[in-house]
N, C-alpha and C positions, 0 to 999 in steps of 0.2 A: 504494500500500500504506500502511496506517495503522500508524505506529510510534510508540513512546513513547521519548523520550530524556531521561535523567537526568544532571545535572551535579553533581559532588561536590567538596568542599574536601578538602585533604590531611588524613588522620586525625591526631588529636592524640596518639595512641599506637598501637602495633602491634595491640593487641587491641580497639580502639575503632572502631566503624563511622563512616565519614566523614559529615559534615553535607551534606545535600542543599542545593545552591545554587538549583537550578531543575529542574523536571520539566515537560515539554510533550509533547503528542501532536499529530501532524500527518500529513497525507497527503503521500507522496513518490512520484515517478514510478519511481525506482529506488533500490536500496540505496546506490549511489554518490552519488546526490543527498543522501540522508540523512547519509551519512558526511561529505561536504564541509560541509554545514550544521552538523553536530554539532562538527566540528573547529574551524570558525570561531567558533561560539558559545562553545565551551570556552575558546578563546584570549581572546575578549572578556571572559569572566567570570573569567579567570585560574584556571580550574578545574584540579584535580589529575587528575581522571579523568572519564570519562563512560561511560554504557552505552546501548546501543540495544536496546530490548526488542521482541521479536516477539510477534504475537498468540498464537502457540502456547505462550508462557510461557518461551521460551529468551531468552537475552541475550548480546550481544557486549560485552565490557568493554575499554576502551582507557585507557591510562595515559600521562601526560606522560613523554616520553623525550627530554630535550634540547630541541631546537626542534620535534620532531615527536611522533607518537603511536604507541604500539605496542599491539598487541592481546594481551590475556592469554589 
C-alpha cells in the first residue's frame, strides 16, 4: 500500500501549525510496517509528531508521549 508520512516539529505556539521536518511517500506491505518505520524515523528526526496519510484522504496522527507515541 502506498502511504505518505509527514514528520513535524513541536508548534511554536498553540494556534500555530507545526513546521514540516520531512514528508515521504513509500510502499509498505502492511500498516504495521508503516507505523514501525514512521516511529523510528520520528525518533531519529526528534520529531514532535507524525501523520500517516491514506490514499483516501484520511490521516492517522501520532504525538510524542514520553518514550512512546500515542494516536490522536
